[in-house]
N, C-alpha and C positions, 0 to 999 in steps of 0.2 A: 910397198913401193914398187914401181916398175923400173927395173934397172936396164931394160933393153932400149931405152931412149938415148939419144945423143946427149952429151954432157950439157949442152946449152939448153936443150928442151927439158932435161931433168931438173934443172934449177927452176924453170918456170913451172913445171908440174908440182914440184915440192912447195913452191910459193902458193899455188892454188889449193893444194891439199891442206896446208897450214891454215889458209883462210877458211876452208870448209870445216876443219876441226874447230876453229875459233867460232864460226857461226853456229855449229852444232852445240858447242859448249854454252854459248850465249842463249840459245834456244832452250836448253835444259835448265839453265838458271831461271829463265823467264817462266818456264812451266812450273818450277818449284815455287817461285815467288807468287805466281798467280794462284796456284793450288793452295798455298798456305793462307793467303788472304781470303780466298773463298771459304776455306775451312773455318777460319775465325769468324767470318760473317755468319755462316750457317750455325756455328756453335752459339753465338750470341742470340740469334733468332730462336734457337731451340730452348735456351735458358729463359728467354722472355716468354715463350709460349708456356713453359712449365709454370712460371710464376703466375701467369694469367689464369691457367687452369686451377692452380692452388687457391687463388683469391676467389674465383667463382665457386669452388667447392666450399670454402669457408663461409661465403655469403649464403649459399644454399643451406648449409647446416645451421647457421645462426637464425634463419627464418623459422626453424622448427622450435625454437625456444622463445620464451617470453622476453620482452624488451627489458633492458637494464639488468640483465643477469650476466654474471661473469662466466665465460666459457673458455676453458684452456684446451686448445687443440694442438 
């Protein structure tokens, strides 16, 4: 805080500083919320890609064996 201002101006500056701190806090909360949502979306996409690769691999392996045979992978 700057204490060299007049008393009247000091109240106004404290008011603006509090508003700036509030805006900064809201921005940090927004970034955390946005980042966590983005992380969850990317995690779901990664898991879906892994499942697709696994299914493709199982289909490729099952083509190597005759039909109607039981294969446990």
